[in-house]
gemmi code that builds the backbone of each chain (N, CA, C; Angstrom):
import gemmi

chains = {
    "A": [
        ("MET", (-0.332, -22.766, -9.632), (0.563, -21.852, -9.523), (1.200, -21.076, -10.502)),
        ("HIS", (1.508, -19.601, -9.888), (2.674, -18.751, -10.784), (3.890, -18.095, -10.313)),
        ("PRO", (5.175, -18.351, -10.320), (6.510, -18.284, -10.105), (5.830, -16.294, -9.427)),
        ("LEU", (5.521, -15.559, -10.106), (5.440, -13.710, -9.980), (4.342, -14.122, -8.880)),
        ("ILE", (2.832, -14.809, -8.179), (2.285, -14.624, -7.229), (3.377, -15.340, -6.177)),
        ("GLY", (4.164, -15.986, -6.277), (4.734, -16.381, -5.360), (6.064, -15.134, -4.878)),
        ("LEU", (6.034, -14.712, -5.487), (7.569, -13.482, -5.360), (6.580, -12.288, -4.700)),
        ("HIS", (5.586, -11.848, -5.270), (4.787, -11.016, -5.017), (4.251, -11.286, -3.481)),
        ("ALA", (3.871, -11.972, -3.250), (3.406, -12.933, -1.658), (4.482, -13.325, -1.061)),
        ("THR", (5.803, -13.325, -1.405), (6.895, -13.534, -0.067), (7.365, -12.151, 0.020)),
        ("ALA", (7.736, -11.414, -0.925), (8.411, -9.968, -0.816), (7.259, -9.350, -0.112)),
        ("GLY", (5.932, -9.926, -0.475), (5.016, -8.396, 0.592), (5.090, -8.966, 2.037)),
        ("GLU", (5.033, -10.294, 2.320), (4.993, -10.911, 3.615), (6.591, -10.546, 5.093)),
        ("PHE", (7.203, -10.869, 4.083), (8.903, -10.694, 4.498), (8.707, -8.968, 4.839)),
        ("GLY", (8.262, -8.193, 3.544), (8.479, -6.463, 4.210), (7.444, -5.952, 5.055)),
        ("ALA", (6.270, -7.011, 5.615), (5.011, -7.081, 6.476), (6.029, -7.176, 7.680)),
        ("LEU", (6.908, -8.395, 7.584), (7.520, -8.541, 8.983), (8.897, -7.675, 9.234)),
        ("ALA", (9.130, -7.247, 8.122), (10.422, -6.364, 8.330), (9.851, -4.811, 9.261)),
        ("PHE", (8.428, -4.687, 9.139), (7.970, -3.734, 9.548), (7.563, -3.722, 11.018)),
        ("LEU", (6.991, -5.162, 11.151), (6.835, -5.696, 12.586), (8.052, -5.558, 13.470)),
        ("TRP", (9.182, -5.798, 13.018), (10.366, -6.087, 13.631), (10.818, -4.659, 14.025)),
        ("VAL", (10.419, -3.666, 13.077), (10.852, -2.247, 12.996), (10.070, -1.652, 14.581)),
        ("ALA", (8.722, -1.659, 14.567), (7.920, -1.543, 15.323), (8.164, -1.614, 16.597)),
        ("VAL", (8.608, -3.394, 16.833), (9.126, -3.855, 18.002), (10.537, -3.218, 18.457)),
        ("GLU", (11.148, -2.883, 17.801), (12.692, -2.333, 17.985), (12.362, -0.843, 18.600)),
        ("LEU", (11.317, -0.257, 17.849), (11.360, 0.954, 18.700), (10.279, 1.179, 19.680)),
        ("LEU", (9.866, 0.119, 20.459), (9.364, 0.095, 21.573), (10.073, 0.445, 22.881)),
        ("ASN", (11.252, 0.208, 22.863), (12.321, 0.076, 23.880), (13.564, 1.230, 23.288)),
        ("PRO", (13.862, 1.668, 22.418), (14.810, 1.766, 21.563), (16.582, 2.456, 22.336)),
        ("THR", (16.931, 1.750, 21.863), (18.216, 1.882, 22.047), (19.351, 2.499, 20.436)),
        ("GLU", (20.276, 3.021, 21.172), (21.550, 3.590, 19.703), (21.228, 2.105, 18.668)),
        ("SER", (21.749, 1.215, 19.302), (21.850, -0.360, 18.567), (20.516, -0.699, 17.998)),
        ("ARG", (19.401, -0.072, 18.427), (17.996, -0.805, 18.055), (18.010, 0.148, 16.712)),
        ("ILE", (18.368, 1.383, 17.114), (17.709, 2.451, 16.276), (18.595, 1.903, 14.922)),
        ("ARG", (19.680, 1.504, 14.914), (20.676, 1.534, 13.765), (19.892, 0.262, 12.860)),
        ("ARG", (19.787, -0.260, 13.887), (18.895, -1.910, 13.476), (17.527, -1.492, 12.502)),
        ("ALA", (16.756, -0.766, 13.157), (15.485, -0.483, 12.727), (15.911, 0.309, 11.382)),
        ("THR", (16.435, 1.139, 11.360), (16.777, 1.945, 9.921), (17.019, 0.847, 8.776)),
        ("TRP", (18.065, -0.102, 9.218), (18.456, -1.249, 7.994), (17.127, -1.980, 7.464)),
        ("ILE", (16.546, -2.510, 8.489), (15.314, -3.152, 8.035), (14.461, -2.552, 7.848)),
        ("ALA", (14.294, -1.071, 8.142), (12.877, -0.866, 7.164), (13.294, -0.259, 5.757)),
        ("GLY", (14.999, 0.202, 5.684), (15.190, -0.040, 4.120), (14.893, -1.415, 3.166)),
        ("ILE", (15.175, -2.384, 3.729), (14.754, -3.546, 3.563), (13.451, -3.731, 3.119)),
        ("GLY", (12.906, -3.342, 4.563), (11.532, -3.326, 3.870), (10.672, -2.841, 2.892)),
        ("VAL", (11.525, -1.252, 3.050), (10.670, -0.582, 1.550), (11.062, -1.260, 0.474)),
        ("ILE", (12.786, -1.795, -0.120), (12.910, -2.242, -1.196), (11.737, -3.730, -1.272)),
        ("LEU", (11.507, -5.115, -0.235), (10.791, -5.721, -0.659), (9.254, -5.325, -1.132)),
        ("LEU", (8.644, -4.292, -0.468), (7.306, -3.679, -0.640), (7.053, -3.440, -1.788)),
        ("PHE", (8.326, -2.830, -2.738), (8.128, -2.237, -3.827), (8.305, -3.243, -4.688)),
        ("ILE", (9.228, -4.511, -4.557), (9.162, -5.949, -5.304), (7.927, -6.338, -5.703)),
        ("SER", (7.368, -6.386, -4.194), (6.020, -6.946, -4.272), (5.024, -6.306, -5.102)),
        ("TRP", (5.115, -5.101, -5.136), (4.136, -4.007, -6.047), (4.196, -4.340, -7.324)),
        ("ILE", (6.059, -4.513, -8.093), (6.150, -4.560, -9.352), (5.554, -6.143, -9.564)),
        ("ALA", (6.053, -7.474, -8.988), (5.486, -8.565, -9.307), (4.219, -8.699, -9.271)),
        ("GLY", (3.399, -8.094, -8.349), (2.021, -8.315, -8.249), (1.686, -7.309, -9.198)),
        ("GLY", (1.921, -6.139, -9.558), (1.184, -5.458, -11.195), (1.628, -6.079, -11.895)),
        ("TYR", (2.996, -6.730, -12.424), (3.171, -7.449, -13.527), (2.194, -8.688, -13.609)),
        ("TYR", (1.855, -9.370, -12.546), (1.344, -10.662, -12.842), (-0.516, -10.043, -12.963)),
        ("TYR", (-1.059, -9.105, -12.426), (-2.175, -8.506, -12.551), (-2.361, -8.139, -13.998)),
        ("LEU", (-1.324, -7.378, -14.843), (-1.424, -6.709, -15.929), (-1.463, -7.949, -17.303)),
        ("THR", (-0.543, -8.947, -16.707), (-0.661, -9.992, -17.626), (-1.437, -10.890, -17.675)),
        ("ASP", (-1.093, -12.310, -16.679), (-1.843, -13.366, -16.424), (-3.542, -13.109, -16.154)),
        ("TYR", (-3.585, -12.070, -14.755), (-4.731, -11.933, -13.917), (-5.801, -11.527, -14.872)),
        ("GLN", (-5.613, -10.409, -15.750), (-6.539, -9.442, -16.489), (-6.926, -10.694, -17.177)),
        ("SER", (-6.394, -11.216, -17.866), (-7.190, -12.108, -19.056), (-7.245, -13.368, -18.913)),
        ("ILE", (-6.642, -13.962, -18.302), (-6.705, -15.228, -17.404), (-7.861, -15.551, -16.304)),
        ("VAL", (-7.440, -15.114, -15.111), (-7.815, -15.011, -13.868), (-9.319, -14.609, -13.628)),
        ("LYS", (-9.302, -13.278, -14.099), (-10.715, -12.345, -13.852), (-11.758, -13.059, -14.842)),
        ("PRO", (-11.893, -13.629, -15.778), (-13.041, -13.807, -16.495), (-13.391, -15.392, -15.971)),
        ("VAL", (-12.386, -16.199, -15.309), (-13.083, -17.100, -14.861), (-13.711, -16.905, -13.317)),
        ("ILE", (-13.209, -16.082, -12.565), (-14.035, -16.167, -11.653), (-15.146, -15.145, -11.143)),
        ("LYS", (-15.382, -14.432, -12.535), (-16.513, -13.274, -12.792), (-17.719, -14.465, -13.195)),
        ("ALA", (-17.118, -15.528, -14.047), (-18.073, -16.707, -13.993), (-18.628, -17.606, -12.950)),
        ("GLY", (-17.919, -17.803, -12.141), (-17.905, -18.725, -11.233), (-18.710, -18.400, -10.117)),
        ("PRO", (-18.989, -18.604, -8.953), (-20.179, -18.941, -7.781), (-19.528, -17.718, -6.746)),
        ("LEU", (-18.304, -17.202, -6.700), (-17.906, -16.285, -6.147), (-17.487, -14.859, -6.720)),
        ("PRO", (-18.259, -14.136, -7.325), (-17.908, -13.252, -8.560), (-17.330, -11.781, -7.591)),
        ("TRP", (-17.743, -12.005, -6.385), (-17.672, -10.502, -5.554), (-15.958, -10.769, -5.303)),
        ("SER", (-15.491, -11.726, -5.001), (-14.158, -12.311, -5.145), (-13.417, -11.370, -5.897)),
        ("HIS", (-14.096, -10.798, -7.201), (-13.030, -10.245, -8.134), (-13.671, -8.617, -7.729)),
        ("SER", (-14.719, -8.769, -7.744), (-15.617, -7.530, -8.239), (-15.391, -6.552, -6.654)),
        ("VAL", (-15.488, -6.989, -5.636), (-15.334, -6.602, -4.236), (-13.493, -6.043, -3.752)),
        ("ILE", (-13.178, -7.824, -3.720), (-11.723, -7.923, -2.890), (-10.707, -7.391, -3.935)),
        ("THR", (-10.661, -8.028, -5.035), (-9.563, -7.385, -6.413), (-9.439, -5.924, -6.558)),
        ("GLU", (-10.796, -5.270, -6.857), (-10.876, -4.160, -6.852), (-10.290, -3.518, -5.620)),
        ("THR", (-10.827, -3.569, -4.590), (-10.204, -2.789, -3.179), (-8.876, -3.062, -2.982)),
        ("LYS", (-8.513, -4.498, -3.381), (-6.863, -4.802, -2.821), (-5.988, -4.092, -4.113)),
        ("GLU", (-6.324, -4.100, -5.480), (-5.631, -3.412, -6.005), (-5.478, -1.827, -6.017)),
        ("HIS", (-6.126, -1.264, -5.134), (-6.199, 0.158, -5.056), (-4.969, 0.229, -3.588)),
        ("ILE", (-5.611, -0.473, -2.613), (-5.208, -0.125, -1.125), (-3.909, -0.854, -1.469)),
        ("PHE", (-3.390, -1.957, -1.975), (-1.962, -1.838, -2.012), (-1.101, -1.384, -2.528)),
        ("LEU", (-1.758, 0.151, -3.731), (-0.665, 1.219, -3.630), (-0.369, 1.915, -2.483)),
        ("MET", (-1.349, 2.227, -1.484), (-1.049, 2.727, -0.140), (0.319, 2.689, 0.104)),
        ("ILE", (0.622, 1.514, 0.415), (1.831, 0.631, 1.156), (2.971, 0.905, 1.289)),
        ("PRO", (3.525, 0.689, -0.144), (4.927, 1.628, -0.102), (4.946, 2.734, 0.164)),
        ("PHE", (4.239, 3.701, -0.194), (4.017, 5.046, 0.421), (4.303, 5.210, 1.997)),
        ("LEU", (3.491, 4.361, 2.852), (3.313, 4.179, 4.304), (5.052, 3.420, 4.294)),
        ("ALA", (5.788, 2.715, 3.737), (6.377, 2.355, 4.682), (8.149, 3.164, 4.081)),
        ("LEU", (7.598, 4.310, 3.484), (8.549, 5.288, 2.682), (8.078, 5.801, 3.879)),
        ("VAL", (7.228, 6.401, 4.683), (7.004, 7.354, 5.565), (8.220, 6.651, 7.048)),
        ("SER", (7.651, 5.395, 6.948), (7.992, 4.897, 8.456), (10.381, 4.642, 8.278)),
        ("TRP", (9.942, 4.398, 7.139), (11.327, 4.372, 7.271), (12.496, 5.952, 6.874)),
        ("SER", (11.653, 7.009, 6.535), (12.159, 8.357, 6.603), (11.936, 8.700, 8.329)),
        ("LEU", (11.020, 8.037, 9.003), (11.049, 8.653, 10.255), (12.419, 8.366, 11.172)),
        ("VAL", (12.439, 7.082, 11.035), (13.154, 6.106, 11.827), (15.028, 7.195, 11.002)),
        ("ARG", (14.955, 7.272, 9.490), (16.437, 7.882, 8.993), (16.555, 9.273, 9.827)),
        ("SER", (15.239, 10.123, 9.388), (15.112, 11.273, 9.705), (15.437, 11.759, 11.398)),
        ("TYR", (14.890, 10.902, 12.438), (14.756, 11.221, 13.962), (16.321, 10.347, 14.030)),
        ("GLY", (16.813, 9.553, 13.868), (17.730, 8.479, 14.594), (17.782, 8.689, 15.726)),
        ("THR", (18.830, 8.980, 16.529), (19.023, 8.261, 18.049), (17.803, 9.380, 18.584)),
        ("THR", (17.473, 10.542, 18.140), (16.567, 11.301, 18.979), (15.026, 10.397, 19.354)),
        ("LEU", (15.115, 9.899, 18.538), (13.849, 8.840, 18.824), (13.644, 8.355, 20.006)),
        ("ILE", (14.950, 8.307, 21.123), (14.837, 7.731, 22.322), (14.051, 8.707, 23.294)),
        ("ALA", (14.821, 10.175, 23.006), (14.022, 11.251, 24.062), (13.022, 11.237, 23.486)),
        ("ASP", (12.376, 11.562, 21.781), (11.199, 12.143, 21.324), (10.245, 11.389, 21.139)),
        ("ARG", (9.156, 11.133, 21.533), (8.110, 10.233, 22.340), (7.413, 10.573, 21.183)),
        ("GLY", (7.034, 11.373, 20.898), (6.174, 11.937, 19.725), (6.465, 11.471, 18.390)),
        ("ALA", (7.735, 11.439, 18.030), (8.372, 10.689, 17.141), (8.278, 9.011, 16.730)),
        ("ARG", (8.832, 8.822, 18.023), (9.124, 7.306, 18.077), (7.364, 6.741, 17.728)),
        ("MET", (6.718, 7.441, 18.822), (4.979, 6.774, 18.690), (4.853, 6.826, 16.979)),
        ("SER", (4.944, 7.738, 16.589), (4.594, 8.256, 14.528), (5.216, 6.957, 13.998)),
        ("ALA", (6.693, 6.678, 14.313), (7.124, 5.599, 13.506), (6.435, 4.419, 13.965)),
        ("VAL", (6.363, 4.000, 15.070), (5.576, 2.827, 15.538), (4.240, 2.360, 14.933)),
        ("LEU", (3.176, 3.897, 14.710), (2.056, 3.759, 14.588), (2.287, 3.369, 13.228)),
        ("ILE", (2.985, 4.064, 12.020), (3.140, 4.056, 10.402), (3.363, 2.250, 10.421)),
        ("SER", (4.651, 1.994, 11.009), (5.440, 0.557, 10.665), (3.964, -0.215, 11.321)),
        ("ALA", (3.406, -0.149, 12.289), (1.843, -1.138, 12.633), (1.133, -1.213, 11.320)),
        ("LEU", (0.973, 0.275, 10.708), (-0.003, -0.072, 10.008), (0.261, -0.476, 8.504)),
        ("VAL", (1.786, -0.530, 8.109), (2.092, -1.139, 7.058), (1.920, -2.846, 7.261)),
        ("VAL", (2.215, -3.307, 8.669), (1.712, -4.377, 8.980), (0.569, -5.122, 8.725)),
        ("ILE", (-0.660, -4.397, 9.507), (-1.690, -4.539, 9.414), (-2.168, -4.739, 7.775)),
        ("PHE", (-2.006, -3.451, 6.877), (-2.271, -3.209, 5.729), (-1.556, -4.830, 4.664)),
        ("ALA", (-0.675, -4.982, 5.018), (0.344, -6.158, 4.085), (-0.254, -6.962, 4.411)),
        ("PHE", (-0.771, -7.595, 5.864), (-1.573, -8.943, 6.187), (-2.870, -8.944, 5.751)),
        ("ALA", (-3.619, -7.655, 5.590), (-4.799, -7.703, 5.120), (-4.549, -8.190, 3.478)),
        ("MET", (-3.636, -7.444, 2.766), (-3.464, -8.312, 1.284), (-3.296, -9.444, 1.466)),
        ("ALA", (-2.647, -9.739, 2.131), (-2.663, -11.504, 1.926), (-4.153, -12.144, 2.138)),
        ("GLY", (-4.706, -11.606, 3.020), (-5.969, -12.031, 3.057), (-6.596, -12.208, 2.360)),
        ("MET", (-6.874, -10.945, 1.695), (-7.651, -10.612, 0.456), (-6.812, -11.598, -0.818)),
        ("GLY", (-6.162, -11.766, -0.689), (-5.375, -12.693, -1.739), (-5.820, -14.334, -1.738)),
        ("PHE", (-6.038, -14.690, -0.292), (-6.382, -15.921, 0.128), (-8.185, -15.768, -0.536)),
        ("ILE", (-9.065, -15.031, -0.734), (-10.036, -14.775, -0.900), (-10.227, -14.935, -2.187)),
        ("ILE", (-9.255, -13.675, -3.262), (-9.442, -13.848, -4.164), (-8.800, -15.448, -5.117)),
        ("SER", (-8.214, -16.020, -4.772), (-7.559, -17.304, -4.885), (-8.922, -18.396, -4.676)),
        ("SER", (-9.417, -18.419, -3.719), (-10.722, -19.057, -3.077), (-11.866, -18.743, -4.175)),
        ("GLY", (-12.042, -17.598, -4.950), (-12.625, -17.500, -5.957), (-12.503, -17.914, -7.253)),
        ("PHE", (-11.030, -17.876, -7.642), (-10.738, -18.744, -8.867), (-10.815, -20.376, -8.645)),
        ("ARG", (-10.336, -21.137, -6.898), (-10.647, -22.387, -7.399), (-11.970, -22.457, -7.187)),
        ("GLY", (-13.090, -21.798, -6.432), (-14.576, -22.042, -6.424), (-15.172, -22.195, -7.943)),
        ("ALA", (-14.489, -21.434, -8.758), (-15.238, -21.521, -10.503), (-14.588, -22.474, -11.208)),
        ("LEU", (-13.077, -22.993, -10.649), (-12.596, -24.036, -11.278), (-13.499, -25.155, -10.618)),
        ("GLU", (-13.709, -25.363, -9.456), (-14.550, -27.016, -9.027), (-15.807, -26.887, -9.456)),
        ("ALA", (-16.597, -25.520, -9.575), (-17.664, -25.592, -10.144), (-17.712, -26.046, -11.670)),
        ("THR", (-16.546, -26.089, -12.015), (-16.375, -26.585, -13.547), (-15.967, -27.919, -13.943)),
        ("VAL", (-15.277, -28.235, -12.910), (-14.703, -29.827, -13.039), (-15.636, -30.965, -12.002)),
        ("LEU", (-16.140, -30.252, -11.223), (-16.818, -31.084, -10.266), (-18.097, -31.473, -10.745)),
    ],
    "B": [
        ("MET", (15.054, 10.349, 2.085), (14.197, 11.118, 2.430), (14.167, 11.423, 3.626)),
        ("LYS", (14.985, 12.717, 3.868), (14.982, 12.937, 5.602), (14.092, 13.982, 5.669)),
        ("ASN", (13.616, 14.451, 4.540), (12.962, 15.541, 5.138), (11.230, 15.331, 5.375)),
        ("ILE", (10.998, 15.457, 6.958), (9.848, 14.564, 6.849), (8.588, 14.989, 6.997)),
        ("ARG", (8.324, 16.832, 7.569), (7.569, 16.983, 7.024), (6.619, 16.825, 4.958)),
        ("GLY", (7.761, 16.751, 4.292), (7.410, 16.742, 2.655), (7.121, 15.078, 3.199)),
        ("VAL", (7.629, 14.188, 3.369), (7.201, 12.919, 3.061), (5.691, 12.721, 3.588)),
        ("LEU", (5.711, 12.892, 5.015), (4.177, 13.087, 5.482), (3.100, 13.135, 4.745)),
        ("SER", (3.252, 14.741, 4.409), (2.225, 15.290, 3.529), (1.972, 14.914, 2.277)),
        ("ALA", (3.068, 14.764, 1.723), (3.415, 13.755, 0.508), (2.407, 12.324, 0.461)),
        ("ALA", (2.532, 11.841, 1.223), (2.015, 10.380, 1.481), (0.731, 10.729, 1.521)),
        ("ILE", (-0.124, 11.738, 2.405), (-1.345, 12.023, 2.575), (-2.146, 12.268, 1.412)),
        ("VAL", (-1.525, 13.395, 0.578), (-2.194, 13.552, -0.293), (-2.379, 12.148, -1.435)),
        ("THR", (-1.143, 11.882, -1.286), (-0.911, 10.867, -2.556), (-2.230, 9.566, -2.186)),
        ("ILE", (-2.336, 9.066, -0.649), (-3.579, 8.338, -0.474), (-4.823, 8.881, -1.150)),
        ("TRP", (-5.470, 10.034, -0.905), (-6.420, 10.580, -0.985), (-6.813, 10.173, -2.581)),
        ("THR", (-5.365, 10.935, -3.413), (-5.225, 10.707, -4.828), (-5.750, 9.611, -5.527)),
        ("ILE", (-5.141, 8.329, -4.773), (-5.371, 7.150, -5.067), (-6.979, 6.338, -4.427)),
        ("VAL", (-7.448, 7.029, -3.709), (-8.725, 6.740, -3.285), (-9.932, 7.672, -4.544)),
        ("VAL", (-9.334, 8.339, -5.042), (-10.559, 9.424, -5.505), (-10.324, 8.606, -6.968)),
        ("MET", (-8.651, 8.297, -7.847), (-8.779, 7.547, -8.944), (-9.376, 6.780, -8.964)),
        ("ALA", (-9.195, 5.725, -7.899), (-10.097, 4.432, -7.709), (-11.778, 4.638, -8.218)),
        ("ILE", (-12.019, 5.836, -7.233), (-13.560, 5.628, -7.685), (-14.054, 6.485, -9.120)),
        ("ALA", (-13.459, 7.452, -9.328), (-13.367, 8.373, -10.556), (-13.312, 7.395, -11.824)),
        ("THR", (-12.729, 6.438, -11.774), (-12.012, 5.423, -13.179), (-14.108, 4.575, -13.273)),
        ("GLU", (-14.487, 4.328, -11.931), (-15.607, 3.590, -12.142), (-17.267, 4.688, -12.439)),
        ("ILE", (-16.643, 5.349, -11.975), (-17.871, 6.854, -12.065), (-17.997, 7.059, -13.727)),
        ("TYR", (-16.501, 7.505, -14.173), (-16.626, 8.380, -15.446), (-15.709, 7.484, -15.923)),
        ("PRO", (-16.265, 7.041, -17.126), (-15.626, 6.011, -18.221), (-14.556, 6.554, -18.738)),
        ("ALA", (-14.841, 7.792, -19.294), (-14.054, 9.346, -20.285), (-12.796, 9.373, -18.973)),
        ("PHE", (-12.860, 9.115, -18.022), (-11.255, 9.432, -16.865), (-10.705, 8.042, -17.391)),
        ("LYS", (-11.275, 6.858, -17.407), (-10.691, 5.741, -16.959), (-9.893, 5.934, -18.523)),
        ("ALA", (-10.989, 6.023, -20.043), (-10.105, 5.950, -20.673), (-8.918, 6.853, -20.969)),
        ("ILE", (-8.779, 7.887, -20.403), (-7.967, 8.720, -20.497), (-6.516, 8.308, -19.655)),
        ("LEU", (-6.721, 7.309, -18.505), (-5.902, 6.772, -17.906), (-5.236, 5.498, -18.718)),
        ("THR", (-6.096, 5.003, -19.199), (-5.759, 3.889, -20.210), (-4.983, 4.344, -21.594)),
        ("SER", (-5.420, 5.071, -21.943), (-4.632, 6.023, -22.934), (-3.262, 6.361, -22.877)),
        ("PHE", (-3.393, 6.821, -21.707), (-1.726, 7.482, -20.983), (-1.169, 6.102, -20.758)),
        ("ALA", (-1.339, 5.265, -20.075), (-0.101, 3.728, -19.907), (-0.944, 2.634, -20.385)),
        ("GLY", (-1.458, 2.276, -21.261), (-2.283, 1.285, -21.500), (-2.992, 0.379, -20.785)),
        ("GLN", (-3.036, 0.723, -19.559), (-4.022, -0.033, -18.423), (-4.411, 1.219, -17.384)),
        ("HIS", (-5.562, 1.114, -16.795), (-5.792, 2.251, -15.787), (-4.617, 2.078, -14.635)),
        ("TRP", (-4.495, 0.878, -14.611), (-3.808, 0.522, -13.042), (-2.738, 0.884, -12.941)),
        ("THR", (-1.847, 0.858, -14.402), (-0.718, 1.252, -14.342), (-0.450, 2.988, -14.503)),
        ("ALA", (-1.119, 3.433, -15.183), (-1.390, 4.989, -15.119), (-2.155, 5.252, -13.440)),
        ("LYS", (-2.339, 4.806, -12.739), (-3.059, 5.215, -11.309), (-1.665, 4.753, -10.505)),
        ("SER", (-0.957, 3.774, -10.938), (0.459, 3.362, -10.294), (1.527, 4.486, -10.390)),
        ("THR", (1.739, 4.884, -11.624), (2.612, 5.996, -12.042), (1.928, 7.169, -11.560)),
        ("ILE", (0.782, 7.685, -11.574), (0.747, 9.240, -11.318), (0.634, 9.124, -10.113)),
        ("SER", (0.256, 7.922, -8.671), (0.507, 7.784, -7.501), (1.919, 8.379, -7.032)),
        ("LEU", (2.979, 7.596, -8.003), (4.720, 7.717, -7.648), (4.493, 9.525, -7.729)),
        ("ALA", (4.278, 9.511, -9.162), (4.716, 11.046, -9.643), (4.042, 12.245, -8.404)),
        ("VAL", (2.923, 11.835, -8.229), (2.370, 12.772, -7.162), (2.963, 12.890, -5.912)),
        ("PHE", (3.707, 11.660, -5.466), (3.896, 11.497, -4.317), (5.836, 12.210, -4.121)),
        ("PHE", (6.374, 12.220, -5.392), (7.371, 12.716, -5.557), (7.446, 14.239, -6.001)),
        ("VAL", (6.444, 14.732, -6.823), (6.482, 16.213, -6.785), (5.933, 16.909, -5.185)),
        ("LEU", (5.212, 16.158, -4.684), (4.437, 16.697, -3.645), (5.595, 16.671, -2.250)),
        ("TYR", (6.429, 15.823, -2.516), (7.800, 15.858, -1.231), (8.698, 16.903, -2.184)),
        ("LEU", (8.673, 17.161, -2.685), (9.731, 18.155, -3.079), (9.169, 19.583, -3.202)),
        ("PHE", (7.555, 19.657, -3.241), (6.969, 20.720, -2.775), (6.991, 21.392, -1.304)),
        ("PHE", (6.156, 20.166, -0.464), (6.540, 20.496, 0.717), (7.816, 20.435, 1.732)),
        ("ARG", (8.485, 19.777, 1.131), (9.848, 19.518, 1.663), (10.961, 20.923, 2.959)),
        ("SER", (10.881, 20.850, 3.730), (11.289, 21.536, 4.501), (12.099, 21.207, 5.636)),
        ("LYS", (13.258, 21.552, 6.094), (14.448, 21.321, 6.555), (13.968, 21.292, 8.134)),
        ("GLU", (12.934, 21.861, 8.658), (12.473, 21.972, 10.093), (11.649, 20.477, 10.475)),
        ("LYS", (11.892, 20.302, 11.279), (10.824, 18.634, 11.986), (9.809, 19.716, 12.454)),
        ("PRO", (8.594, 19.080, 11.794), (7.314, 19.345, 12.366), (7.375, 19.162, 14.093)),
        ("ARG", (6.480, 20.545, 14.610), (6.740, 20.044, 16.395), (5.617, 19.167, 16.455)),
        ("ASN", (4.557, 18.760, 15.805), (3.327, 18.119, 16.122), (3.505, 17.028, 14.883)),
        ("ILE", (4.617, 16.188, 15.076), (4.771, 15.151, 14.295), (3.983, 13.838, 14.571)),
        ("LEU", (3.526, 13.706, 15.334), (2.603, 12.300, 15.852), (0.851, 12.921, 15.338)),
        ("SER", (0.388, 14.248, 15.077), (-0.563, 14.427, 14.680), (-0.408, 14.390, 13.081)),
        ("TYR", (0.680, 14.944, 12.487), (0.734, 14.157, 10.832), (0.499, 13.194, 10.505)),
        ("ALA", (1.171, 11.959, 11.861), (1.675, 10.274, 11.646), (-0.193, 9.957, 11.814)),
        ("VAL", (-0.782, 10.779, 12.549), (-2.009, 10.239, 13.104), (-3.079, 10.823, 11.666)),
        ("ALA", (-2.899, 11.798, 11.213), (-3.329, 12.172, 9.750), (-3.106, 11.178, 8.981)),
        ("LEU", (-1.975, 11.021, 8.655), (-1.518, 10.074, 7.679), (-2.408, 8.296, 7.819)),
        ("ALA", (-2.077, 8.102, 9.389), (-2.790, 6.666, 9.445), (-4.328, 7.015, 9.313)),
        ("LEU", (-4.984, 7.915, 9.601), (-6.630, 7.706, 9.537), (-7.202, 8.159, 8.381)),
        ("SER", (-5.951, 8.811, 7.158), (-6.157, 8.865, 5.592), (-6.228, 7.290, 5.250)),
        ("ALA", (-5.253, 6.778, 5.264), (-5.235, 5.148, 4.975), (-6.277, 4.523, 5.475)),
        ("VAL", (-6.760, 4.450, 6.567), (-7.946, 3.663, 6.985), (-9.133, 4.229, 6.770)),
        ("ILE", (-9.378, 5.141, 6.556), (-10.735, 5.964, 6.071), (-10.730, 5.692, 4.404)),
        ("GLY", (-9.481, 5.783, 3.958), (-9.376, 6.276, 2.434), (-9.537, 4.364, 2.015)),
        ("GLY", (-9.230, 3.583, 2.623), (-9.355, 2.272, 2.584), (-10.845, 1.586, 2.239)),
        ("ALA", (-11.458, 2.219, 3.357), (-12.419, 1.722, 4.126), (-13.541, 2.220, 3.033)),
        ("VAL", (-13.123, 3.713, 2.296), (-14.227, 4.099, 0.989), (-13.973, 3.575, -0.164)),
        ("ILE", (-12.868, 2.810, -0.154), (-12.544, 2.195, -1.415), (-13.421, 1.059, -1.354)),
        ("PHE", (-13.320, 0.057, -0.187), (-14.152, -1.052, 0.075), (-15.638, -1.216, 0.095)),
        ("GLY", (-15.675, -0.284, 0.627), (-17.216, 0.410, 0.658), (-17.889, 0.981, -0.821)),
        ("PHE", (-16.993, 1.645, -1.566), (-17.523, 1.882, -2.722), (-17.858, 0.490, -3.661)),
        ("TYR", (-16.547, -0.075, -3.597), (-17.002, -1.362, -4.472), (-17.819, -2.699, -4.262)),
        ("LEU", (-18.161, -2.109, -3.239), (-19.189, -3.292, -2.322), (-20.498, -2.727, -2.441)),
        ("TRP", (-20.491, -1.248, -2.500), (-22.245, -0.574, -3.155), (-22.127, -0.798, -4.673)),
        ("HIS", (-20.958, -0.801, -5.484), (-20.793, -0.823, -6.722), (-21.369, -2.218, -7.233)),
        ("PHE", (-21.017, -3.503, -6.575), (-21.354, -4.950, -6.527), (-22.819, -5.538, -6.632)),
        ("LEU", (-23.000, -4.247, -5.115), (-24.538, -4.723, -4.961), (-25.634, -3.924, -5.591)),
    ],
}
model = gemmi.Model(1)
for chain_id, residues in chains.items():
    chain = gemmi.Chain(chain_id)
    for i, (resn, *xyz) in enumerate(residues, 1):
        res = gemmi.Residue()
        res.name, res.seqid = resn, gemmi.SeqId(i, " ")
        for name, pos in zip(("N", "CA", "C"), xyz):
            atom = gemmi.Atom()
            atom.name, atom.element = name, gemmi.Element(name[0])
            atom.pos, atom.b_iso = gemmi.Position(*pos), 0.0
            res.add_atom(atom)
        chain.add_residue(res)
    model.add_chain(chain)
structure = gemmi.Structure()
structure.add_model(model)
structure.setup_entities()
């Protein structure tokens, strides 16, 4: 267990939930819902950047030197070679998608009520943030399983 | 960031920059070495470059006029992220096998 992993996962999941909230608010928007969605999207962007920094710092310090060699020597080396490698790059896309969603809500404001195209754009990108962020959580589970599998193979 | 055309265009190019960097570091060791020498670790360099690309292109593409076809921009961004993600996963799967 590592506190940076806890921070990375918690900030990431709350960031994802923030954009789920934004998407739901925008399905049937009113002035107050748009105001709320703007705040929540801003908080979501901050959470996802915190997740990026925490996860990145852990990846560069502990993961590269300690976890990666263990996984690669274990029974599930693909959990690093395929899943971690994919995760570390797709993860970079999420804060930018979040910034786009926040910008859409801030930029259009109450015109989202009448502008269906802008509203659907904000819902689409927010939903994509949610899907990508939860996909990261799933990949994190696979990577943890790769590490645990390697340790179990050594101990048991 | 209220210039929505700038944000969307910058995000699309940034995503493809990430995809190209991810693949190029595996195919060209010299590129990986350049990134490592730039920031100490290639992932740090990719993070820094993607942020720089996004903000520079945001300034480059920004326009006070909102695009008429905003949904087309958003769909292009969503497709870029999904296809780009699939390309990265497919590449690393192929590389492992």
